[in-house]
N, C-alpha and C positions, 0 to 999 in steps of 0.2 A: 801670057796676057799681062798687060801693064795695069797699074791701078786705075788709069783713066779708062781703059777698055773694060775693066771689071765694073767700074762705076757706070759706064754706058750700059752694060748688060743688066744692071740693077733696075733699069726702067722697065724691064720685062716683068718685074714683080710689082703687082699692084699693092697699094696700102691695103691693109686688111685688119680685121678684128682678131684678137687672140684672147683666149681664156686660160687662166691658170687656176686649176681646181684641185690639184694634187700636190701634197708635200712629200718629198722623197729624199733619199740619201745616196750618195756615192761613197765607196770606201775612202777612208782618209779624212773623215770628218767634214764632209761637204753636204750641206742641207740645201735643197733646191725645189723650185716649182717647175712643173712640166707644162709647156705650152700646148694648146689644142687649137687647130689641128696639127699634131706633131709631124705627120707625113709631109705636110707643106713646108715646114721648117727644115726637115731632113733634106728635102729636095733642094731648097735654097742653099743649104750648107754644101751639098755635093757640087752645085754649080760654082760656088766660090772656092771650093777646094780645087776644082779643075782650073780656075782662074789663077790660083796661086799654088802651083804644084810644089814649089820649093818651100812652102810654109804651111804644111798640114796642121790642122788644129791639134793642140797638145803635143806637137812635135811628132805626130804620127803614132802616138802610143795607143790610140783607140781608132781602129779602122772604120767604125761607124759611130761617130760621136753623137751623143744624145743631146738635142737642143734643150736648154734649160735656163732658168733664171736663178742664179746663186743668191741665197739669202744668208748663208753662213758658211765660212770656210776656215779650216784648221781650228775647229771648235771641238770641245770634249762632248761626250754623250749627254751629260746633264744639261749643258747649254743648248745642244741640239734639241733635246726633249722640250726644254722650256720655250725655245723659239717656235717649235712646231705647235705646242699648246696655245701660244699666242696668235699664231698666223692662221691655223686651220679654221677657227670659227668665222674668219672674215672671207673665206673663199666661197665661191670663185671670184677671182679678180678678172675683170675684162678691160682691155685697153686696145688702142689702135697701134698697129705696127707701121711706122712711117719712115723708118731709116734702118739701114743695115750698117752696123758698126763693127769694125775690126779692132779687137782688143789684143794687146800684147802684154805678156807677163815678163817681168824682169827677174833677175837672179834672186831678189829678195822676196819674190812672190807677190809683188804689187802689180796691179793691172792698170794700163793706161790706154787711152783711145789713140790708135795709130791712124785711122782713116774712117770716114763715115760718108755714106751715100744715101740720098733721099730715094725712096721708092716712088714709083709713078702714081699719079692720081687717076689716070685713065690709060687705056691701051693706045691712045693717039699721042702720048707724050714723046 
């Protein structure tokens, strides 16, 4: 599927609210927030993995990637603890999800936006 076709399929997904109520960690010093409803985000991820089979998330290292919002990466435990202490009292965060954005990591670990698609506002878009 081309990027245009993937973009067209994104209109199948309606804009929606998401809540981030939990601070969690991945191995390797990554602090993140989990979206709710997580199953809806996992389903969306699977559709776009199917759309880009040659570009699986994280190079295919994780067969079932966990949707998340990174708040700290490559940080030590003390920094992660401090960030968690600062963030947790302000949770939950609620926002509208209006776009699907494809990020690409370069060799230095920097993330950039490769493509972005708006989500539909109704099922008739």
